[in-house]
FITORRO-673399 format. One record per residue (C-alpha): y, x, z; residue in three letters; residue number from 0. Coordinates in nm, 4 decimals, always signed. Layout:
// residues N
[[Y,X,Z],'Ala',NUM],
...
// end
This chain:
// residues 212
[[-1.5188,-0.2556,-1.7516],'Met',0],
[[-1.2330,-0.2737,-1.5024],'Ala',1],
[[-0.9214,-0.4633,-1.6033],'Leu',2],
[[-0.5928,-0.2692,-1.6362],'Pro',3],
[[-0.3777,-0.2700,-1.3247],'Ala',4],
[[-0.1136,-0.4827,-1.4995],'Glu',5],
[[-0.3697,-0.7534,-1.5817],'Ser',6],
[[-0.5033,-0.7569,-1.2260],'Leu',7],
[[-0.1535,-0.7865,-1.0839],'Ile',8],
[[-0.0581,-1.0605,-1.3303],'Ala',9],
[[-0.3751,-1.2564,-1.2458],'His',10],
[[-0.3104,-1.2279,-0.8726],'Thr',11],
[[+0.0564,-1.3209,-0.9206],'Leu',12],
[[-0.0409,-1.6404,-1.1066],'Arg',13],
[[-0.2882,-1.7278,-0.8341],'Lys',14],
[[-0.0359,-1.6565,-0.5593],'Met',15],
[[+0.2391,-1.8627,-0.7256],'Lys',16],
[[+0.0002,-2.1544,-0.7688],'Ala',17],
[[-0.0910,-2.1314,-0.4005],'Ser',18],
[[+0.2781,-2.1102,-0.3065],'Met',19],
[[+0.3576,-2.4228,-0.5059],'Ala',20],
[[+0.0702,-2.6110,-0.3443],'Glu',21],
[[+0.1728,-2.5153,+0.0094],'Lys',22],
[[+0.5511,-2.5293,-0.0362],'Ala',23],
[[+0.5926,-2.8668,+0.1282],'Ser',24],
[[+0.3609,-2.7860,+0.4204],'Arg',25],
[[+0.4795,-2.4308,+0.4958],'Glu',26],
[[+0.8517,-2.4325,+0.4287],'Glu',27],
[[+1.0023,-2.0897,+0.4904],'Gly',28],
[[+0.6736,-1.9142,+0.5670],'Arg',29],
[[+0.6102,-1.5864,+0.3837],'Ile',30],
[[+0.2618,-1.5118,+0.2473],'Arg',31],
[[+0.1515,-1.2017,+0.0577],'Ser',32],
[[-0.1170,-1.1780,-0.2101],'Gly',33],
[[-0.3908,-0.9177,-0.2367],'Leu',34],
[[-0.6198,-0.7897,-0.5101],'Leu',35],
[[-0.9164,-0.5741,-0.4082],'Phe',36],
[[-0.9760,-0.3122,-0.6777],'Thr',37],
[[-1.3150,-0.1743,-0.5757],'Gly',38],
[[-1.6737,-0.2877,-0.5449],'Asn',39],
[[-1.7986,-0.5330,-0.2835],'Val',40],
[[-1.9093,-0.3390,+0.0235],'His',41],
[[-2.1530,-0.4460,+0.2922],'Asp',42],
[[-2.0318,-0.1447,+0.4876],'Ala',43],
[[-1.7051,+0.0425,+0.5281],'Val',44],
[[-1.6425,+0.3221,+0.2739],'Pro',45],
[[-1.7530,+0.6534,+0.4223],'Arg',46],
[[-1.4417,+0.8263,+0.2906],'Arg',47],
[[-1.2286,+0.5871,+0.4946],'Leu',48],
[[-1.4146,+0.6693,+0.8143],'Leu',49],
[[-1.3913,+1.0429,+0.7461],'Leu',50],
[[-1.0274,+1.0456,+0.6371],'Asp',51],
[[-0.8654,+1.2698,+0.8974],'Thr',52],
[[-0.5153,+1.1610,+0.7958],'Arg',53],
[[-0.5756,+0.8152,+0.9403],'Leu',54],
[[-0.6006,+0.7083,+1.3019],'Ser',55],
[[-0.8779,+0.4732,+1.4206],'Pro',56],
[[-0.6166,+0.1942,+1.4213],'Leu',57],
[[-0.5246,+0.2658,+1.0579],'Asp',58],
[[-0.8917,+0.2443,+0.9600],'Lys',59],
[[-0.9354,-0.0773,+1.1558],'Thr',60],
[[-0.6385,-0.2242,+0.9692],'Ala',61],
[[-0.8056,-0.1468,+0.6341],'Trp',62],
[[-1.1198,-0.3250,+0.7551],'Met',63],
[[-0.9248,-0.6251,+0.8830],'Met',64],
[[-0.7359,-0.6594,+0.5538],'Ile',65],
[[-1.0644,-0.6426,+0.3619],'Arg',66],
[[-1.2288,-0.8941,+0.5962],'Leu',67],
[[-0.9349,-1.1322,+0.5534],'His',68],
[[-0.9596,-1.1021,+0.1758],'Ala',69],
[[-1.3312,-1.1818,+0.1795],'Leu',70],
[[-1.2563,-1.4948,+0.3809],'Ser',71],
[[-0.9867,-1.6106,+0.1362],'Asn',72],
[[-1.1346,-1.5503,-0.2104],'Glu',73],
[[-0.9898,-1.1996,-0.2160],'Gly',74],
[[-0.6361,-1.3166,-0.2889],'Ala',75],
[[-0.4578,-1.3564,+0.0463],'Val',76],
[[-0.3073,-1.0748,+0.2493],'Phe',77],
[[-0.2917,-1.1246,+0.6276],'Pro',78],
[[+0.0496,-1.1953,+0.7770],'Thr',79],
[[+0.2195,-0.9653,+1.0255],'Tyr',80],
[[+0.1378,-1.2183,+1.2986],'Asp',81],
[[-0.2311,-1.2091,+1.2092],'Glu',82],
[[-0.2382,-0.8289,+1.1966],'Leu',83],
[[-0.0589,-0.8117,+1.5317],'Gln',84],
[[-0.3468,-1.0058,+1.6874],'Leu',85],
[[-0.6206,-0.8166,+1.5035],'Gln',86],
[[-0.4804,-0.4728,+1.5881],'Leu',87],
[[-0.3989,-0.5430,+1.9516],'Ala',88],
[[-0.5396,-0.3287,+2.2296],'Ser',89],
[[-0.7622,-0.5112,+2.4817],'Pro',90],
[[-0.5517,-0.7062,+2.7271],'Gly',91],
[[-0.2243,-0.6478,+2.5412],'Ser',92],
[[-0.2130,-0.9824,+2.3620],'Gly',93],
[[-0.0890,-0.8454,+2.0341],'Lys',94],
[[+0.0309,-0.5252,+1.8723],'Ala',95],
[[+0.3993,-0.4751,+1.7987],'Ser',96],
[[+0.5452,-0.5400,+1.4547],'Arg',97],
[[+0.6439,-0.1737,+1.4481],'Glu',98],
[[+0.2759,-0.0829,+1.4878],'Thr',99],
[[+0.1796,-0.3065,+1.1956],'Val',100],
[[+0.4549,-0.1549,+0.9817],'Ser',101],
[[+0.3408,+0.1974,+1.0715],'Arg',102],
[[-0.0212,+0.1207,+0.9861],'Val',103],
[[+0.0658,-0.0294,+0.6468],'Leu',104],
[[+0.2893,+0.2684,+0.5658],'Thr',105],
[[+0.0108,+0.5117,+0.6541],'Met',106],
[[-0.2363,+0.3260,+0.4319],'Leu',107],
[[+0.0150,+0.3349,+0.1451],'Arg',108],
[[+0.0962,+0.7037,+0.1935],'Leu',109],
[[-0.2707,+0.8025,+0.1888],'Thr',110],
[[-0.3560,+0.5920,-0.1172],'Gly',111],
[[-0.5741,+0.3271,+0.0477],'Trp',112],
[[-0.3220,+0.0455,-0.0058],'Leu',113],
[[-0.0672,-0.0194,-0.2811],'Ser',114],
[[+0.2359,-0.2478,-0.2775],'Leu',115],
[[+0.2219,-0.3663,-0.6379],'Cys',116],
[[+0.4926,-0.6313,-0.6545],'Lys',117],
[[+0.7381,-0.8357,-0.4505],'Arg',118],
[[+0.7182,-1.2096,-0.5159],'Val',119],
[[+1.0433,-1.4074,-0.5237],'Arg',120],
[[+1.1100,-1.7787,-0.5525],'Asp',121],
[[+1.3441,-1.9442,-0.8002],'Glu',122],
[[+1.6405,-1.8589,-0.5770],'Lys',123],
[[+1.5530,-1.4898,-0.5683],'Gly',124],
[[+1.4337,-1.4897,-0.2078],'Arg',125],
[[+1.1370,-1.2710,-0.1228],'Ile',126],
[[+0.8383,-1.4952,-0.0557],'Arg',127],
[[+0.5763,-1.2246,-0.0117],'Gly',128],
[[+0.4121,-0.9201,-0.1652],'Asn',129],
[[+0.1117,-0.8468,-0.3819],'Ile',130],
[[-0.0969,-0.5614,-0.2451],'Tyr',131],
[[-0.3970,-0.3771,-0.3864],'Ala',132],
[[-0.6614,-0.2532,-0.1422],'Leu',133],
[[-0.8733,+0.0369,-0.2667],'His',134],
[[-1.2281,+0.1431,-0.1825],'Asp',135],
[[-1.1261,+0.5082,-0.2187],'Glu',136],
[[-0.7873,+0.6762,-0.1773],'Pro',137],
[[-0.5767,+0.6988,-0.4919],'Leu',138],
[[-0.4176,+1.0231,-0.5980],'Gly',139],
[[-0.0408,+1.0331,-0.6401],'Cys',140],
[[-0.0486,+0.9574,-1.0115],'Cys',141],
[[-0.2735,+0.6525,-0.9778],'Asp',142],
[[-0.0806,+0.5377,-0.6719],'Ala',143],
[[+0.2400,+0.5390,-0.8775],'Glu',144],
[[+0.0774,+0.3179,-1.1424],'Lys',145],
[[-0.0142,+0.0509,-0.8870],'Phe',146],
[[+0.2863,+0.1033,-0.6591],'Asp',147],
[[+0.6079,+0.1546,-0.8635],'Pro',148],
[[+0.8060,+0.2713,-0.5579],'Arg',149],
[[+0.5344,+0.5013,-0.4244],'Tyr',150],
[[+0.7209,+0.8292,-0.4740],'Leu',151],
[[+1.0449,+0.6854,-0.3367],'Asp',152],
[[+0.8510,+0.5658,-0.0322],'Met',153],
[[+0.7010,+0.9142,+0.0166],'Val',154],
[[+1.0444,+1.0777,-0.0025],'Leu',155],
[[+1.2044,+0.8264,+0.2336],'Asp',156],
[[+0.9156,+0.8565,+0.4814],'Ser',157],
[[+0.9329,+1.2363,+0.4775],'Ala',158],
[[+1.3054,+1.2437,+0.5459],'Cys',159],
[[+1.4017,+0.9317,+0.7363],'Lys',160],
[[+1.1082,+0.7733,+0.9160],'Asn',161],
[[+1.1310,+0.7919,+1.2948],'Arg',162],
[[+0.7532,+0.8149,+1.3391],'Asn',163],
[[+0.6331,+1.1759,+1.3618],'Lys',164],
[[+0.2898,+1.1064,+1.2098],'Thr',165],
[[+0.4388,+0.9275,+0.9098],'Ile',166],
[[+0.6884,+1.2088,+0.8504],'Arg',167],
[[+0.4130,+1.4704,+0.8715],'Tyr',168],
[[+0.1789,+1.2807,+0.6367],'Thr',169],
[[+0.4570,+1.2135,+0.3861],'Ala',170],
[[+0.5535,+1.5813,+0.3842],'Arg',171],
[[+0.1925,+1.6800,+0.3176],'Glu',172],
[[+0.1793,+1.4394,+0.0226],'Val',173],
[[+0.5136,+1.5704,-0.1010],'Leu',174],
[[+0.3916,+1.9291,-0.0687],'Ser',175],
[[+0.0836,+1.8499,-0.2809],'Asp',176],
[[+0.3006,+1.6939,-0.5532],'Ile',177],
[[+0.5385,+1.9909,-0.5523],'Lys',178],
[[+0.2480,+2.2334,-0.5759],'Met',179],
[[+0.1144,+2.0535,-0.8826],'Asn',180],
[[+0.4546,+2.0774,-1.0484],'Leu',181],
[[+0.4977,+2.4458,-0.9625],'Val',182],
[[+0.1501,+2.5351,-1.0901],'Cys',183],
[[+0.2087,+2.3669,-1.4252],'Gly',184],
[[+0.1651,+2.0291,-1.5858],'Ile',185],
[[-0.1996,+1.9296,-1.5707],'Thr',186],
[[-0.3517,+1.6353,-1.7545],'Thr',187],
[[-0.3034,+1.4157,-1.4492],'Ala',188],
[[+0.0610,+1.5167,-1.4119],'Ile',189],
[[+0.1183,+1.4509,-1.7820],'Ser',190],
[[-0.0046,+1.0953,-1.7365],'Arg',191],
[[+0.2320,+1.0552,-1.4431],'Cys',192],
[[+0.5271,+1.1778,-1.6430],'Leu',193],
[[+0.4493,+0.9161,-1.9049],'Asn',194],
[[+0.4717,+0.6517,-1.6322],'His',195],
[[+0.8218,+0.7435,-1.5207],'Gly',196],
[[+0.7817,+1.0525,-1.3052],'Trp',197],
[[+1.0072,+1.2518,-1.5392],'Ala',198],
[[+1.3086,+1.0657,-1.4021],'Gln',199],
[[+1.2224,+1.1789,-1.0475],'Arg',200],
[[+1.1003,+1.5300,-1.1228],'Arg',201],
[[+1.4344,+1.7027,-1.0695],'His',202],
[[+1.4805,+1.5235,-0.7364],'Arg',203],
[[+1.1275,+1.6168,-0.6340],'Leu',204],
[[+1.1702,+1.9864,-0.7199],'Arg',205],
[[+1.4847,+2.0253,-0.5108],'Trp',206],
[[+1.4064,+1.7867,-0.2286],'Gln',207],
[[+1.4531,+1.9791,+0.0954],'Arg',208],
[[+1.2599,+1.8573,+0.3956],'Val',209],
[[+1.3533,+2.0113,+0.7268],'Ser',210],
[[+1.0794,+2.0788,+0.9774],'Gly',211],
// end
């Protein structure tokens, strides 16, 4: 039986902190992020990922690179921006831009393939990295909120403020689906979401206006 999300995150956090303590003297100032993979071990890429029309080929490649990196590091290390820049680069370009990496990670979060579960801070409160969860199928909004506490806020911000047209469009589609569920009535899934804190955002969600 699968462990609850909180237990998985706590286990990964302990493992990440132990790794941070071990490497502190050798990698002063370097940020590393942890990862927990929540699905089954795959010899092939999930078909739903390949057929997900919301994602570009580069987005799908990023999912595969993150998974490959996890398999090479006991499933508990997330690739750095520098590593993803090299892995997502076009032939002859050297490396992809940091903006490209940020866009890809945002798209994977928006579509439920990746969750940002927790930010890890040191004893001085400085951010030392993040704990992500990579999924073998896209999470719905309710499940995404359980793994990713700021998921809905990220959707709203992406729909209204993000400069990338694809991100804005995808976020608005996600937002439209959530609104439709609320307008049509509270289903079992929505009830579970409300119990996990969606009630505090519901008024904002109902009246959020997104210009074309």
